[in-house]
C-alpha positions, 0 to 999 in steps of 0.5 A: 364297355366300362368294367370296374375292378370291384365287379371283376372281384365279385364275378371271380368270387361267384365263379369260384363259389358257384353261388351268389349266396356263398360269394356274398358271404365270402365278400361280406356283402348281401346276396341282392348286392351281388346279384345286382352287380352281376346283372349290371356286368352282363348288361355291359358285356352284352352276353350271358355270363352264367348258366344255372345247373341245379343249385349251382351256377356255372360260367358260360363260354363267355363267362369262362373267357372273362374269368381268365382275363379277370384272373390275369388282371387280379394278379397284375393288381397284386403285383402292383400292390406288392411293388408299392409295399416295397416302398413302405418296407415290411412293417405293414402289408398283406400276405395271401397264404395257402397251406395243405391240410396237414401243414395246418397243424403247425402253420398257425403257430408259425404265423403267430410268431411272425405276426408278433414281430410284424403286428401290422401285417395281415395274413389271409390263410386258406387251407386246401388240397394239393390240386386247388393249391396248384391251381391258385399258384398257377393263377397267381392268386396266392403269394406263397403256399406250404405243401409237399414237393410239387411236380418238377415240371410245374412252373414253380419255385420250391424251397424245403424248410421243414422235415415232415416225419411219417410214423406208424401209430397204434392204439396203446392196447395194440399187441405191438404197442410195447414192442421194440425194433419191430421188423417191417416184415411183421407189419405186412400182417397188420391192417392199416387205416389210410388216406385216400388213393393219391395221398402223398402220405399213402403213396410214400408208405406203399412205396416204402413197403414195396421197396422192402418187398412187404405187402401193405394192407389198406383195409379202410380209407379215410379222407382226413387225418383226424378220421384216421386217428379216431379209427386207430384209437378205436382199435380198427388198425394201424395208421401212418401219419405225419408226426406234426398231426399227433401232438395232442393224442401223444400227450394224452396217450391216446395213441403211441408211435410204434418202434418200427425198423426203417421208420420214420419216413422223412419227407419235406415241407416246401414253401412255394411260389410261382416262377417269375412272380414278384414277391412283396416285401412281406412275402420275402420276409415270411419266406426268410422267417420260415427258413430260419425259424420253422424248425426250432418253433415246430419240432414235434414234442411227445412224452414217450421215449423213442429210439435215436433213429426216430429223432428228427434229422436222424430218420431211418429213411428219407422220402422226398418223391411223390409228395403231391398230396400230403 
């Protein structure tokens, strides 16, 4: 049996994409080329590797076992590549980075600043949900991830590098828009547009209200921050979002931050990698860059005056628990 790394790479893409066509697009190949490589791979293995379930392709038991080994081989190849990059220094190389969806509001700015100093570094960025991020880290498919605080039992190393303040937002036409020092109890009578159950932002808000004995009324669930902002702008209710997601809407005065007692809730962004993973020189350099430069480069700016307790670093409440779904 003679397998090539290229065959395993294509096989991995087919399993992840559940489609020959999507795998071909991801690898910039033609669909017939992918099909031919997988046919040759099955001939060499001697057993079927895929089942067709509707329009999707699922691995057989043999396919799942092959994919497990292919993932380990791919991780070892990345470790080898990282080790060789150390001999070249950090002036060139690749960085595989995955970020939670909310972090994607500020990470492009940080990546641009890093690449301005390291022009020959190629960054491959993926935006995903927390569950998929943890899966990729577990398989060593990524160098670093940007996410909320991972579970304590996870085999991960996490370093906090940036505040993530959660604020209460409203339409400028909302009756509370011009109020000051709004008691949290008053929000118990308001309608909230929230993320889906399990979202870290929603969990933090519900936990905060419960801790203060105030009922939290979620009347509508949205699967994205953008959808929540649109709903709040339309006057459907209030929202609680990361300040990092609001720069454009605040600048255009489409939304306002309510002056609510005990807000903002400040969570943390973490840069994460698998415990025991050998970080490349590029990954080490980027990690150091985040811890030193992220705060001054990403401090959210908005035009409306805000009480001192709403300034970053002087938040009313610090919340670092249950950050598994930003």
